[in-house]
C-alpha positions as CSV (number, residue, x, y, z in Angstrom):
1,M,232.9,43.9,272.1
2,G,229.2,44.4,273.2
3,Y,228.1,43.2,269.7
4,Q,230.2,40.0,270.1
5,F,228.8,39.2,273.5
6,A,225.2,39.9,272.4
7,T,225.6,37.6,269.4
8,I,226.9,34.8,271.6
9,G,223.9,35.2,273.9
10,L,221.5,35.3,271.0
11,G,223.2,32.3,269.2
12,P,220.3,29.8,269.6
13,V,217.7,32.4,268.5
14,L,219.8,33.5,265.5
15,L,220.3,29.9,264.4
16,T,216.5,29.1,264.7
17,Q,215.6,32.2,262.8
18,G,218.2,31.6,260.1
19,R,216.8,28.1,259.5
20,Y,213.2,29.4,259.4
21,V,214.1,32.2,256.9
22,R,215.8,29.6,254.6
23,R,212.7,27.4,254.8
24,V,210.1,30.0,254.1
25,T,211.8,32.5,251.8
26,P,211.0,31.7,248.1
27,R,213.9,30.9,245.9
28,L,213.6,33.3,243.0
29,P,215.2,32.3,239.6
30,E,217.8,34.3,237.8
31,P,216.1,36.5,235.1
32,A,215.9,35.5,231.5
33,G,217.8,37.5,228.8
34,Q,221.1,38.1,227.2
35,R,224.3,38.2,229.4
36,Q,226.4,40.1,226.9
37,G,225.9,42.4,224.0
38,V,226.6,45.9,222.5
39,D,224.3,48.9,222.8
40,G,224.4,52.6,222.4
41,A,226.3,55.1,220.3
42,G,229.4,57.2,220.9
43,P,232.9,56.4,222.3
44,S,233.5,52.7,223.0
45,L,233.2,51.5,226.6
46,S,233.7,47.9,227.6
47,L,231.9,46.9,230.8
48,L,232.0,43.8,233.0
49,I,229.4,43.2,235.7
50,L,230.4,40.5,238.2
51,G,229.1,38.9,241.3
52,D,226.2,37.2,243.1
53,S,222.5,37.0,242.8
54,A,222.0,40.8,242.9
55,A,224.5,41.2,240.0
56,A,222.7,38.3,238.2
57,G,219.4,40.2,238.6
58,V,217.4,37.9,240.9
59,G,214.2,39.6,241.8
60,V,213.0,40.6,238.3
61,A,211.8,38.7,235.3
62,T,214.2,39.8,232.6
63,Q,217.8,41.1,232.4
64,S,216.5,44.4,230.9
65,E,214.9,45.1,234.3
66,A,218.0,43.9,236.2
67,L,221.2,45.7,237.1
68,S,223.0,44.8,233.8
69,G,220.2,45.9,231.5
70,Q,219.4,49.1,233.4
71,L,223.1,50.1,233.7
72,V,223.7,49.6,230.0
73,S,220.5,51.6,229.3
74,A,221.8,54.4,231.5
75,L,225.2,54.5,229.7
76,A,224.0,53.9,226.1
77,P,223.1,57.6,225.4
78,Y,226.8,58.4,226.0
79,F,228.8,55.4,224.9
80,R,228.8,52.4,222.6
81,V,228.7,49.9,225.5
82,S,230.2,46.4,224.9
83,W,229.1,44.6,228.1
84,K,229.3,41.2,229.7
85,L,227.6,39.7,232.8
86,V,229.4,37.1,234.9
87,A,227.2,36.3,237.9
88,K,225.5,33.5,239.6
89,S,223.0,33.3,242.5
90,G,224.4,32.0,245.8
91,L,228.1,32.8,245.3
92,T,230.4,34.0,248.0
93,A,233.2,36.4,247.2
94,H,235.6,33.5,247.0
95,E,233.4,31.6,244.6
96,V,233.0,34.8,242.4
97,L,236.8,34.9,242.3
98,Q,237.0,31.3,241.3
99,Q,234.4,31.8,238.5
100,L,236.3,34.8,237.2
101,E,239.6,32.8,237.2
102,T,237.9,30.5,234.6
103,E,236.9,33.3,232.3
104,P,239.0,33.9,229.2
105,G,241.2,37.0,229.5
106,E,239.9,40.2,227.8
107,R,240.1,43.9,228.3
108,F,237.4,45.9,230.1
109,D,237.4,49.7,230.7
110,V,235.0,49.3,233.7
111,A,234.3,46.4,236.1
112,V,231.4,46.5,238.5
113,T,231.2,44.0,241.4
114,S,228.5,42.9,243.8
115,T,229.6,40.5,246.5
116,G,229.2,40.0,250.2
117,V,225.6,39.1,251.1
118,N,226.3,35.3,250.9
119,D,229.5,35.9,253.0
120,V,227.4,37.6,255.6
121,T,224.8,34.9,255.8
122,G,227.4,32.2,255.5
123,G,229.6,33.5,258.2
124,T,232.8,34.3,256.2
125,R,235.4,35.9,258.5
126,P,235.7,39.6,257.7
127,E,239.5,39.4,257.2
128,L,239.2,36.5,254.8
129,W,236.5,38.4,252.9
130,L,238.6,41.5,252.5
131,A,241.6,39.4,251.4
132,T,239.4,37.9,248.7
133,Q,238.4,41.4,247.6
134,R,242.1,42.3,247.2
135,R,242.7,39.2,245.1
136,L,239.6,39.9,243.0
137,V,240.8,43.5,242.2
138,E,244.3,42.2,241.4
139,L,242.8,39.7,238.9
140,L,240.6,42.4,237.3
141,E,243.6,44.7,236.9
142,Q,246.1,42.0,235.7
143,K,244.0,39.6,233.6
144,F,241.3,41.9,232.5
145,Q,243.2,45.2,232.4
146,A,240.3,47.0,234.1
147,R,240.9,50.7,234.3
148,H,238.0,51.5,236.6
149,I,236.8,49.0,239.3
150,L,233.6,49.9,241.1
151,L,233.0,47.8,244.2
152,S,229.3,48.0,245.2
153,S,228.6,48.1,248.9
154,L,226.7,45.4,250.6
155,P,223.0,46.4,250.7
156,P,221.5,47.6,254.0
157,M,220.6,44.2,255.3
158,H,219.4,45.7,258.6
159,G,216.3,46.7,256.7
160,F,215.6,43.6,254.7
161,P,211.8,42.8,255.1
162,A,212.5,39.0,254.9
163,L,214.6,39.0,258.0
164,P,213.0,38.9,261.5
165,Q,214.6,40.6,264.5
166,P,217.1,40.0,266.0
167,L,218.5,38.2,262.9
168,R,218.0,41.4,260.9
169,W,220.1,43.4,263.4
170,Y,222.8,40.7,263.5
171,L,223.2,40.4,259.7
172,G,222.9,44.1,259.3
173,G,225.8,44.6,261.7
174,R,228.0,42.2,259.8
175,A,227.2,43.9,256.5
176,R,228.1,47.3,258.0
177,R,231.4,45.9,259.2
178,L,232.3,44.6,255.8
179,N,231.3,47.9,254.2
180,R,233.5,49.8,256.6
181,M,236.5,47.6,255.8
182,L,236.0,47.7,252.1
183,R,235.5,51.5,252.0
184,H,238.7,52.0,254.0
185,W,240.8,49.7,251.8
186,V,239.4,51.0,248.5
187,G,240.3,54.6,249.5
188,Q,243.9,53.6,249.0
189,S,243.5,52.7,245.4
190,E,243.1,55.1,242.4
191,R,241.6,52.4,240.2
192,C,238.9,51.4,242.6
193,E,235.9,53.2,244.0
194,F,233.5,52.1,246.7
195,V,229.9,52.7,245.6
196,P,227.2,52.7,248.2
197,I,224.0,51.0,247.3
198,D,221.6,53.8,248.3
199,F,217.9,53.1,247.8
200,P,215.1,53.1,250.4
201,L,214.1,49.7,251.6
202,Q,210.4,50.1,251.0
203,V,208.5,46.9,250.5
204,E,207.3,48.0,247.0
205,L,211.0,48.5,245.9
206,M,211.9,44.9,246.9
207,A,211.3,41.7,245.2
208,S,208.6,39.3,246.3
209,D,211.1,37.4,248.5
210,G,211.8,40.5,250.6
211,F,215.5,39.9,250.1
212,H,216.4,41.1,246.6
213,P,215.9,44.4,244.8
214,G,212.9,44.9,242.5
215,A,213.1,46.7,239.2
216,D,212.9,50.2,240.7
217,A,215.6,49.5,243.1
218,Y,217.8,48.1,240.4
219,S,217.1,51.3,238.4
220,M,218.3,53.4,241.3
221,W,221.5,51.3,241.8
222,A,222.2,51.5,238.0
223,S,221.8,55.2,238.0
224,Q,224.3,55.6,240.8
225,L,226.8,53.4,239.0
226,A,226.3,55.2,235.7
227,A,227.0,58.6,237.3
228,V,230.2,57.3,238.8
229,I,231.3,55.7,235.5
230,R,230.6,59.0,233.6
231,R,232.5,61.0,236.2
232,R,235.5,58.7,236.2
233,V,235.7,58.5,232.4
234,A,235.5,62.3,232.1
235,S,238.2,62.7,234.7
236,A,240.5,60.3,233.0
237,C,240.0,62.1,229.7
238,A,240.7,65.4,231.3
239,Q,244.0,64.1,232.7
240,S,245.2,62.4,229.5
241,D,247.6,64.0,227.0
242,A,244.7,63.9,224.5
243,A,242.4,66.0,226.7
244,P,241.9,68.8,224.1
245,A,241.0,66.3,221.4
246,N,238.5,64.7,223.9
247,A,236.8,68.0,224.8
248,W,233.6,66.9,222.9
249,L,233.6,63.7,225.0
250,L,234.0,65.5,228.2
251,S,231.0,67.7,227.4
252,I,228.8,64.8,226.6
253,V,229.8,62.5,229.5
254,A,229.9,65.1,232.2
255,E,226.6,66.9,231.3
């Protein structure tokens, strides 16, 4: 309740700061490079990366430096990764859902999502945002037969260098609330996992706009996701009827 009263009182300041940030923050382009491909050797793994500007890799020059390229590189020593990136800068969760609805149906072993920052800055109601997450997961399960769905947390917006105070505090609080809601809901689903984005918000790790990850931050995020994917694949193999036949895979993936 105190947070709500404080934001009402700070409304004019937050509005002024928001307009200022939009005016002075450079608009970085999406990186160049392939948005689908095959890489690596070993058991087949199909991977979908889906979402907003962070999923698209804004903040670096090429897709090889972005989340998609670094995640595929982290998985390639263990799998033959067939991957696809469906992402666009500026999308809210609802717009990500709409874009996915237009994609042709195909099967993915793993889907990784990144949504929410534009919902925070755009003022999407938390309940509506969570309902969209549910619909997004349903679509990934039904249309794309995704066996493992990794929902990346919103980044720690309370530490974004591009945001002045108290706007940083306000947006950070909204991001934390969405993360709490998503973590709680995801805990009720076996196919889904909430993956915290855990990297220090040092200036040198951020892009030049102070808002998006830089190459090293994308590398940390990709490493966290790769570790979760390897663990989940190993666990699924161990629980399957073919576990003895997959012993070699378990040893490689879980090393």
